[in-house]
N, C-alpha and C positions, 0 to 999 in steps of 0.2 A: 898660586893660581891667580892670575889677574882678573879684574872685574869683567873685562871684555871676553875672557875665555870661559867664564862661568856659565854653566848651562842654565837656561831660563826654566824655572819651575812654573807651573800653572798660576800660582797665586802672585807671582812677580810680573806677569804679563799684563800689558795695558789693555788687551782685549777682554771682553766679558767672559766669564767662566762658562764652559759648556760641559755638562756631564759631571759625574762624581770625581772628587779629588782623592787620590789614594795617599795614605800616610805610611811611610816605610816602617816596618816592624821595629827597627832599631830606635827610631825617633819616638815611637809610641812607648816602648819599654823604658827609654830614658826619662820620658815625662812621667810615667807611672811611678818609677822608682824615686824620682826627685820630689814628687808631691805626695805619694802614698795612695793606696787604694784599699778599701775594705770590701772583702768578699763575704757574703752572708747567704745562707740557704738552709732549707729544711727538706728532709726526705721522710715521708711517712709511708710505711708498707701496711696495707690494710686488706682484710678479707671480709667481704659482706658488710662493708662500712664499719668494721671493727678495727681500730688502729692497733697493730701488733708491735711495730718497731718504729721508733722515731730517731732520726739522726740529724743533729744540728751542726752546721759548719759556720764558724765565725773566724775569719783570718784577716790579718793586717799585713799588707805587703808594702815595704818601704826600704829605703837604703839607710845605711848607717854611716855617719860622718864623724871623724875624730875632732873636727872643728866645732861641732855643736855639743855642748855639755849635756849630760843627763839631767832631767828635771828633778831627780831625787837626790837628796843630800848624801846618801850612803852609796850611790852608784847604780842603784836599780832595785826592783822589787824581788829579784831572784837571789 
């Protein structure tokens, strides 16, 4: 696709930006997997201000590349 045929996206336009700019889900997912993201949260179920159940979530989302060696000498903690 030649440069003249390429569709103009809002951030490539010489005019000032008006309104919100959307990010395609594929681009967002690509960036998240390339850099990684940590998801963390707590859920507490309580009755009359007495905590009964606590659930903690800690997750790391990232991609794996064969070109990047593991930081551990034996290949990993598992």
